[in-house]
Backbone bond lengths (Angstrom), bond angles and torsions (degrees), N, CA, C in turn:
res aa  C-N    CA-C-N  psi(-1)  N-CA   C-N-CA  omega(-1)  CA-C   N-CA-C  phi
1 T - - - 1.442 - - 1.495 110.74 -
2 Q 1.363 117.75 164.15 1.466 122.73 -179.42 1.554 108.99 -61.49
3 S 1.332 115.33 -41.55 1.537 119.05 -176.71 1.531 109.74 -63.08
4 T 1.372 113.97 -31.01 1.489 116.67 -178.81 1.537 109.42 -71.43
5 W 1.344 116.29 -44.63 1.415 123.85 177.99 1.553 110.68 -56.58
6 D 1.355 113.70 -46.26 1.475 117.02 -179.80 1.499 111.76 -66.04
7 L 1.298 117.16 -32.49 1.457 121.41 177.95 1.487 109.02 -65.02
8 V 1.283 117.06 -44.02 1.471 122.31 -179.98 1.552 109.89 -58.54
9 R 1.257 117.23 -42.39 1.512 121.92 179.94 1.531 113.01 -71.72
10 S 1.379 114.17 -21.87 1.460 117.88 -175.88 1.551 112.16 -72.70
11 F 1.335 115.79 -17.48 1.447 118.23 175.82 1.500 111.37 -82.19
12 V 1.318 115.26 101.60 1.471 120.61 -175.69 1.507 112.64 -56.60
13 G 1.377 116.57 122.91 1.426 120.29 -178.44 1.476 116.25 77.24
14 G 1.335 115.78 0.91 1.499 120.67 -176.37 1.521 111.27 -65.08
15 L 1.294 116.95 -41.46 1.489 120.85 -177.80 1.560 109.58 -69.27
16 E 1.279 115.73 -36.97 1.431 121.40 -179.65 1.528 109.11 -62.59
17 L 1.368 115.54 -43.01 1.479 120.16 178.40 1.513 112.09 -64.91
18 V 1.323 114.39 -37.45 1.497 117.59 177.56 1.513 111.74 -59.08
19 V 1.361 113.13 -49.50 1.510 118.69 -179.39 1.568 109.35 -63.30
20 G 1.330 114.03 -35.78 1.505 118.03 178.77 1.497 113.30 -59.58
21 L 1.371 116.60 -33.73 1.445 122.29 -179.81 1.510 112.18 -62.73
22 L 1.272 118.35 -16.11 1.467 121.74 178.98 1.536 111.90 -70.81
23 S 1.348 116.68 -8.81 1.420 121.34 175.65 1.537 111.25 -87.65
24 S 1.260 116.29 -0.97 1.515 121.04 179.51 1.491 111.17 -63.63
25 T 1.285 116.92 152.83 1.524 122.64 176.63 1.524 110.67 -102.99
26 H 1.352 115.13 3.23 1.499 119.26 -178.46 1.536 108.21 -92.57
27 T 1.319 116.61 122.03 1.448 120.18 -175.74 1.468 112.91 -61.08
28 G 1.369 116.33 -39.95 1.457 120.36 179.20 1.510 113.16 -62.60
29 V 1.318 114.78 -41.60 1.506 120.81 179.15 1.611 108.85 -64.38
30 L 1.277 117.08 -43.55 1.452 120.71 -179.88 1.506 111.93 -63.51
31 A 1.340 117.47 -40.18 1.479 123.72 179.04 1.541 107.86 -61.38
32 S 1.326 115.49 -45.94 1.493 121.13 -175.99 1.514 110.16 -66.38
33 V 1.368 114.22 -45.31 1.467 118.65 -176.58 1.551 110.92 -63.80
34 C 1.340 115.21 -40.93 1.498 119.10 177.89 1.527 108.61 -60.62
35 Q 1.263 118.21 -40.12 1.463 122.57 -179.29 1.548 110.93 -64.14
36 V 1.347 113.76 -42.98 1.461 119.23 179.22 1.558 109.33 -66.24
37 I 1.329 115.56 -42.58 1.483 117.78 -179.80 1.589 112.00 -63.26
38 A 1.345 114.90 -38.07 1.443 120.17 -179.02 1.546 107.49 -59.76
39 H 1.343 118.57 -38.60 1.410 121.68 -177.92 1.540 111.88 -79.76
40 I 1.312 119.77 -41.43 1.446 123.19 177.69 1.487 111.49 -62.90
41 A 1.370 117.26 -39.08 1.492 122.29 -176.22 1.537 110.80 -69.12
42 M 1.311 122.04 -8.30 1.447 122.02 177.06 1.524 112.64 -66.46
43 D 1.380 115.08 -18.97 1.456 119.14 175.94 1.522 107.17 -100.20
44 E 1.328 113.56 129.39 1.481 118.66 -174.64 1.503 116.32 -60.90
45 E 1.369 114.25 -38.82 1.479 118.07 178.68 1.497 111.11 -65.22
46 N 1.350 114.08 -44.00 1.465 115.67 179.52 1.520 110.72 -66.07
47 L 1.304 119.92 -34.81 1.415 123.77 -178.54 1.576 108.08 -68.10
48 A 1.284 116.60 -36.27 1.486 120.28 176.34 1.554 110.76 -60.36
49 V 1.313 114.29 -41.54 1.514 118.99 177.86 1.499 111.48 -64.79
50 L 1.387 114.13 -46.46 1.420 119.25 176.93 1.485 115.02 -56.77
51 T 1.310 114.05 -41.07 1.470 120.48 177.51 1.551 113.12 -63.81
52 D 1.304 115.33 -38.04 1.489 121.09 177.33 1.527 109.33 -66.09
53 H 1.330 119.20 -21.57 1.483 121.20 -179.98 1.502 109.20 -100.98
54 N 1.343 117.77 23.63 1.461 122.79 172.46 1.524 116.41 64.27
55 V 1.343 114.31 38.41 1.490 116.88 -178.71 1.548 111.18 -66.26
56 V 1.364 116.70 -32.73 1.444 120.62 179.86 1.521 112.01 -60.46
57 E 1.342 114.28 -48.68 1.465 119.99 178.29 1.502 113.82 -58.73
58 K 1.326 115.52 -45.20 1.505 120.77 -176.13 1.551 110.00 -68.82
59 L 1.307 118.74 -40.27 1.426 123.58 179.42 1.530 111.03 -65.28
60 S 1.389 112.38 -40.24 1.447 115.17 -179.35 1.540 114.53 -65.04
61 R 1.303 115.70 -31.36 1.450 121.05 -178.70 1.530 113.63 -64.80
62 M 1.345 114.70 -23.54 1.502 120.02 -177.53 1.516 113.92 -91.94
63 C 1.271 118.21 -0.87 1.473 119.47 -175.77 1.494 115.80 -66.66
64 D 1.316 118.45 -16.35 1.427 121.05 -179.13 1.554 112.80 -88.39
65 T 1.363 114.26 10.45 1.488 119.40 -176.24 1.509 110.45 -65.65
66 H 1.367 114.24 150.24 1.456 123.02 175.85 1.494 108.62 -110.82
67 E 1.354 117.83 8.89 1.499 121.12 -175.81 1.518 107.97 -93.99
68 D 1.335 115.09 109.48 1.429 119.10 178.99 1.515 116.23 -62.40
69 I 1.340 112.28 -21.31 1.488 117.60 -175.12 1.499 112.87 -61.13
70 F 1.325 118.91 -26.02 1.532 115.84 -177.07 1.530 109.17 -130.46
71 K 1.273 122.05 8.56 1.461 123.21 175.16 1.556 110.81 -58.24
72 S 1.314 115.48 -43.65 1.506 118.00 -179.42 1.484 113.03 -63.58
73 N 1.364 115.47 -44.08 1.447 120.06 179.25 1.538 111.99 -66.62
74 L 1.365 115.18 -37.52 1.453 117.37 177.79 1.532 111.21 -65.70
75 A 1.272 117.61 -41.75 1.472 121.91 174.97 1.515 112.82 -59.60
76 D 1.349 115.75 -39.73 1.442 120.41 177.72 1.549 110.20 -66.47
77 A 1.292 117.19 -39.93 1.465 120.11 179.24 1.548 110.28 -63.34
78 I 1.350 113.21 -46.31 1.469 115.35 -179.07 1.520 111.29 -65.30
79 H 1.347 117.29 -36.08 1.480 120.00 177.14 1.563 109.76 -58.49
80 Q 1.356 118.43 -47.11 1.448 119.24 -177.46 1.496 111.84 -73.38
81 C 1.328 117.28 -36.30 1.478 117.48 -176.61 1.519 114.34 -77.32
82 S 1.339 115.47 -9.20 1.487 119.10 177.26 1.529 111.07 -74.69
83 N 1.278 117.64 -15.65 1.457 123.54 -170.77 1.522 114.33 -89.73
84 F 1.332 116.31 37.75 1.491 119.65 -179.56 1.485 108.82 -151.71
85 G 1.372 116.13 130.61 1.435 121.91 173.16 1.504 111.79 51.32
86 D 1.350 112.09 -132.65 1.551 117.30 -179.12 1.515 111.32 -99.72
87 N 1.310 116.10 23.29 1.503 117.69 -176.63 1.514 114.66 -59.00
88 R 1.363 114.16 -39.32 1.524 114.51 -178.72 1.570 109.68 -65.66
89 V 1.316 115.77 -33.64 1.431 120.92 179.53 1.579 108.72 -66.29
90 E 1.376 113.87 -43.62 1.458 118.20 -179.73 1.500 111.05 -63.76
91 F 1.355 116.25 -39.91 1.428 117.86 179.46 1.595 112.30 -60.68
92 G 1.359 110.51 -37.69 1.482 116.75 179.64 1.528 108.98 -67.78
93 K 1.288 118.91 -41.14 1.478 122.01 178.77 1.511 112.93 -61.72
94 R 1.380 113.60 -28.89 1.478 119.39 -176.86 1.554 109.77 -94.30
95 A 1.320 115.69 18.86 1.512 122.89 169.96 1.553 110.65 54.44
96 V 1.291 117.34 52.02 1.497 117.64 173.75 1.512 115.87 -92.81
97 I 1.324 114.80 -13.27 1.441 119.12 -174.75 1.519 113.67 -66.17
98 A 1.345 117.56 -49.08 1.464 120.70 -179.17 1.539 111.90 -60.87
99 P 1.344 121.61 -44.28 1.418 120.77 175.27 1.557 113.22 -61.83
100 L 1.299 114.59 -38.49 1.495 117.87 -179.76 1.529 111.33 -64.73
101 V 1.302 114.22 -37.20 1.517 118.35 176.72 1.482 109.41 -57.45
102 K 1.274 119.47 -39.39 1.512 123.23 -177.16 1.538 108.61 -66.71
103 F 1.322 117.54 -25.77 1.514 122.50 177.51 1.515 108.68 -59.38
104 L 1.342 116.31 -30.38 1.454 119.61 -175.12 1.513 113.93 -70.52
105 I 1.294 116.48 -20.79 1.426 124.14 -176.02 1.557 106.97 -81.45
106 T 1.296 115.08 76.22 1.467 124.46 -178.22 1.507 112.19 -161.14
107 D 1.276 116.56 161.48 1.444 121.93 174.51 1.528 111.66 -94.28
108 N 1.303 114.76 -2.99 1.500 119.72 -176.47 1.499 107.57 -81.95
109 E 1.340 117.00 107.74 1.459 123.43 -179.13 1.555 113.94 -60.45
110 D 1.346 115.33 -37.91 1.427 119.68 -179.82 1.564 110.86 -62.98
111 L 1.323 113.98 -42.65 1.478 118.79 178.08 1.542 110.49 -67.63
112 Q 1.311 116.92 -36.47 1.426 120.03 -178.63 1.563 108.21 -66.47
113 L 1.316 115.22 -44.09 1.475 122.13 -179.29 1.546 111.47 -59.63
114 S 1.371 114.38 -48.37 1.460 119.94 -175.99 1.563 107.04 -64.81
115 T 1.324 117.32 -41.77 1.475 120.82 -178.08 1.552 111.26 -66.81
116 T 1.360 113.82 -39.82 1.461 117.01 -179.78 1.512 109.92 -64.29
117 K 1.331 118.99 -37.51 1.469 122.88 178.84 1.535 109.28 -64.62
118 A 1.378 115.85 -44.25 1.469 117.82 176.93 1.510 113.26 -61.31
119 L 1.278 116.33 -41.58 1.520 119.81 -177.67 1.526 108.83 -70.56
120 E 1.339 117.67 -35.32 1.417 120.97 179.58 1.532 109.81 -65.66
121 S 1.327 118.66 -40.05 1.433 121.17 175.57 1.491 113.95 -64.58
122 L 1.354 116.82 -40.40 1.495 122.74 -176.40 1.529 108.41 -72.29
123 S 1.343 119.64 -23.01 1.456 120.75 -176.63 1.537 113.35 -94.22
124 R 1.300 117.61 3.39 1.508 120.04 -179.29 1.543 110.06 -71.12
125 G 1.321 110.52 148.70 1.545 117.00 178.95 1.508 109.28 57.30
126 D 1.329 110.27 -139.92 1.530 116.00 -177.67 1.472 108.89 -119.09
127 A 1.332 115.30 38.09 1.496 119.29 -170.88 1.591 111.35 -73.13
128 N 1.302 118.04 -36.23 1.453 118.00 -173.26 1.490 112.84 -131.09
129 N 1.324 114.93 157.45 1.459 123.06 -176.88 1.488 113.93 -59.39
130 A 1.356 115.59 126.13 1.486 120.43 -178.98 1.527 112.98 -57.93
131 K 1.368 116.07 -32.76 1.456 117.34 -178.37 1.522 110.36 -67.40
132 Q 1.347 117.36 -40.42 1.434 121.15 175.38 1.563 110.87 -59.34
133 M 1.286 115.98 -49.30 1.430 120.48 -174.82 1.541 112.82 -65.67
134 R 1.361 117.57 -27.86 1.402 121.22 -178.52 1.530 111.23 -69.21
135 L 1.295 119.48 -12.43 1.436 121.46 175.00 1.530 112.27 -61.82
136 A 1.313 115.04 -24.48 1.439 122.02 -173.85 1.566 111.38 -87.26
137 V 1.280 119.24 -16.11 1.429 122.12 -171.87 1.518 114.00 -57.43
138 E 1.299 118.06 -50.06 1.502 120.75 -177.38 1.509 112.55 -63.44
139 H 1.324 118.46 -21.32 1.471 120.47 176.98 1.493 112.17 -93.95
140 L 1.321 117.59 -21.11 1.475 121.51 -178.05 1.564 109.96 -82.18
141 V 1.321 114.41 -37.77 1.504 117.62 -172.24 1.486 110.97 -57.04
142 P 1.345 121.34 -43.01 1.534 120.28 -177.93 1.547 107.97 -67.18
143 L 1.335 118.89 -29.83 1.479 122.51 -175.66 1.578 108.03 -69.33
144 V 1.258 118.23 -22.70 1.513 120.35 178.72 1.529 109.44 -62.20
145 G 1.369 115.17 -26.83 1.479 119.80 -178.80 1.540 111.37 -95.01
146 S 1.317 115.47 13.52 1.512 117.29 -179.75 1.472 112.72 -67.80
147 D 1.363 115.62 152.61 1.476 119.94 174.97 1.510 112.10 -79.11
148 N 1.366 117.60 -10.98 1.399 122.88 174.64 1.509 109.50 -84.62
149 L 1.327 117.15 114.22 1.467 122.04 -172.94 1.517 112.76 -65.57
150 Q 1.316 119.74 -40.02 1.395 121.64 174.27 1.504 115.06 -61.34
151 L 1.318 116.48 -42.50 1.471 121.41 179.65 1.550 108.99 -68.57
152 Q 1.324 116.55 -38.01 1.484 121.95 178.85 1.561 110.05 -61.57
153 E 1.355 114.75 -49.20 1.462 119.95 -178.64 1.558 111.02 -67.20
154 G 1.291 117.63 -42.05 1.459 121.94 178.87 1.492 111.68 -60.29
155 A 1.323 118.19 -44.57 1.476 122.19 178.68 1.520 110.63 -64.86
156 A 1.330 115.77 -42.14 1.486 120.61 179.84 1.535 113.12 -62.87
157 R 1.365 115.21 -38.23 1.494 120.98 178.85 1.535 109.29 -67.32
158 C 1.348 113.74 -43.27 1.465 117.86 -179.07 1.511 112.04 -63.97
159 L 1.328 117.16 -41.95 1.457 121.31 176.09 1.494 113.08 -60.41
160 Y 1.345 115.19 -40.67 1.461 123.10 179.75 1.578 108.48 -62.31
161 N 1.375 114.22 -44.89 1.453 118.30 179.45 1.592 113.47 -62.13
162 I 1.316 112.28 -40.34 1.498 119.33 -178.99 1.538 106.88 -65.92
163 R 1.342 117.71 -43.81 1.485 119.48 -177.47 1.547 108.39 -63.89
164 S 1.307 116.84 -36.38 1.465 120.59 178.70 1.516 110.84 -66.10
165 L 1.328 117.50 -40.47 1.511 120.59 175.45 1.537 112.09 -57.09
166 V 1.332 113.95 -47.83 1.482 120.77 178.56 1.533 109.80 -58.84
167 F 1.365 117.62 -46.85 1.403 121.63 -178.77 1.516 111.88 -62.79
168 I 1.301 118.36 -40.14 1.472 121.79 177.12 1.458 111.68 -61.81
169 K 1.371 115.16 -43.06 1.482 119.42 -179.85 1.564 111.86 -61.65
170 K 1.365 114.00 -42.12 1.486 120.71 -179.14 1.540 109.02 -64.15
171 Q 1.368 114.88 -38.49 1.475 119.25 -177.53 1.585 108.90 -64.27
172 R 1.310 115.02 -42.98 1.487 119.72 -177.21 1.539 108.93 -66.33
173 R 1.339 118.10 -42.45 1.415 119.65 176.63 1.520 114.05 -59.61
174 Q 1.394 114.63 -39.42 1.450 119.64 177.12 1.511 111.85 -66.49
175 T 1.374 115.67 -37.47 1.476 119.56 177.96 1.498 110.72 -62.64
176 I 1.348 117.47 -42.28 1.482 121.04 179.24 1.492 108.67 -61.84
177 R 1.343 119.28 -42.18 1.457 121.32 -179.31 1.511 109.31 -64.20
178 D 1.344 118.38 -42.67 1.436 121.77 -178.48 1.518 110.42 -62.97
179 L 1.315 116.73 -42.69 1.483 121.77 -177.52 1.509 109.96 -65.17
180 K 1.376 115.71 -40.47 1.431 118.47 179.30 1.543 112.25 -66.46
181 A 1.363 115.25 -33.78 1.445 120.74 179.35 1.548 109.15 -67.81
182 V 1.320 116.05 -39.74 1.462 118.72 178.76 1.496 110.79 -66.54
183 E 1.386 115.88 -39.60 1.465 120.85 178.84 1.517 110.12 -62.41
184 L 1.312 115.48 -41.31 1.519 118.35 178.93 1.519 109.99 -64.05
185 A 1.389 115.66 -42.52 1.469 118.06 -179.98 1.487 113.42 -63.76
186 Q 1.342 117.73 -36.60 1.459 122.03 177.65 1.537 109.88 -65.72
187 H 1.324 114.29 -39.29 1.437 119.26 177.91 1.525 112.63 -62.74
188 R 1.254 117.45 -40.43 1.455 121.92 177.64 1.579 111.79 -70.32
189 K 1.306 114.25 -34.26 1.458 121.24 -178.68 1.536 110.87 -71.43
190 Y 1.347 114.67 -38.98 1.476 118.50 -179.53 1.522 108.48 -120.70
191 P 1.353 117.50 79.78 1.485 119.92 179.25 1.528 112.33 -62.15
192 I 1.281 118.47 142.39 1.452 126.36 -179.82 1.565 109.17 -64.25
193 S 1.296 118.67 125.22 1.493 122.54 173.57 1.487 108.56 -141.15
194 Y 1.309 114.50 169.97 1.483 118.43 -175.95 1.518 106.70 -143.14
195 N 1.358 115.09 136.44 1.437 123.05 -178.99 1.523 107.40 -94.46
196 S 1.392 118.48 104.87 1.379 122.04 -177.06 1.518 114.49 -70.58
197 N 1.323 116.50 -18.18 1.491 120.09 179.02 1.476 110.40 -76.54
198 T 1.356 116.87 -45.17 1.494 119.17 -175.67 1.500 111.68 -94.58
199 G 1.353 115.71 -19.52 1.458 115.53 -178.24 1.513 113.87 78.93
200 Q 1.353 115.36 11.17 1.446 120.81 -176.96 1.510 110.88 -126.14
201 S 1.306 115.62 150.90 1.468 118.08 177.37 1.548 109.70 -77.93
202 G 1.254 116.50 154.28 1.473 121.14 -177.96 1.528 112.60 -75.70
203 S 1.351 115.64 173.72 1.466 122.22 -177.67 1.506 109.89 -64.57
204 K 1.342 114.99 -31.68 1.519 113.44 -178.95 1.485 111.47 -65.92
205 I 1.335 116.69 -37.34 1.535 117.68 178.01 1.528 110.89 -67.59
206 T 1.354 114.44 -36.55 1.458 113.43 176.95 1.557 111.74 -62.70
207 T 1.350 116.50 -42.05 1.438 121.39 178.43 1.492 109.81 -60.68
208 F 1.297 118.17 -44.70 1.478 119.86 -178.58 1.545 110.73 -66.42
209 S 1.323 114.86 -38.52 1.478 118.54 179.73 1.521 113.34 -57.96
210 V 1.373 112.06 -44.50 1.437 118.77 176.73 1.524 112.60 -58.75
211 H 1.402 113.19 -50.82 1.460 118.58 -179.91 1.528 108.46 -59.89
212 S 1.339 118.42 -47.15 1.416 122.29 -173.71 1.543 111.76 -63.27
213 S 1.342 115.11 -38.47 1.449 120.71 179.43 1.482 110.80 -64.47
214 N 1.320 117.97 -47.27 1.462 123.38 -179.55 1.512 110.90 -62.97
215 L 1.392 115.38 -41.53 1.451 117.50 -177.03 1.537 109.65 -67.26
216 S 1.368 114.17 -42.64 1.494 118.68 177.79 1.539 112.19 -55.74
217 K 1.363 112.63 -43.17 1.502 116.32 -178.79 1.562 109.52 -63.83
218 N 1.362 115.56 -41.06 1.428 118.94 179.88 1.543 113.98 -63.69
219 I 1.322 112.83 -40.20 1.513 118.56 179.08 1.496 109.00 -64.21
220 S 1.319 116.42 -44.16 1.506 120.43 -179.46 1.511 111.13 -62.36
221 K 1.335 114.91 -40.84 1.457 120.28 177.23 1.494 114.61 -61.01
222 V 1.349 115.63 -43.04 1.489 119.54 -177.75 1.530 106.70 -72.56
223 K 1.366 121.16 -39.82 1.452 122.12 -178.04 1.536 109.14 -61.09
224 S 1.349 120.19 -36.96 1.440 121.81 -175.81 1.470 112.03 -64.84
225 N 1.387 118.19 -20.60 1.449 121.89 179.52 1.530 114.29 -99.43
226 V 1.312 117.24 -0.12 1.502 119.98 179.11 1.503 110.52 -79.08
């Protein structure tokens, strides 16, 4: 409830201490702290404070764990912490996707569900690289046929997001090809020439230069988002 979230924030320095516990070397402590963070992060204001205390960086460091005891809690924490600002982008930059995909290779449905939720959050919008996210596809497809409805729906949403990422990337590549084709057409329409008498280029060159400059800017802009 809102009163609970407000109470959590009322403890001065409390959230900073919670994040600090992620530096522990005790597996049980880490599992418990991840569970606590997953619940605290459900409130946006609390999540903002956690983010300021580098919760993304600390959670990312633990993704190479082989301890099943806290994989599920870690995935839950990543799932909740992805839902603020650029956190999902930061998680992607810190290479958490590949380790999370390995979490799916298990018979533990609770771990599969938590991991699927985390990957679904990380695959929203255009936050992360489609190539990275596609690593999860072969493990998600079988989960769509699970008897667990939540797991089934989570896997389906994640696959939908991944497919959307691939589609967006293809669209951008096509846009770049189209812009280059237009630029080439403009170049052929307005061939470069020079007036030796006036020492100035003609109006056709000026027109082409303007078109070419604008097209080049558009191509660069699209490329930066691919």
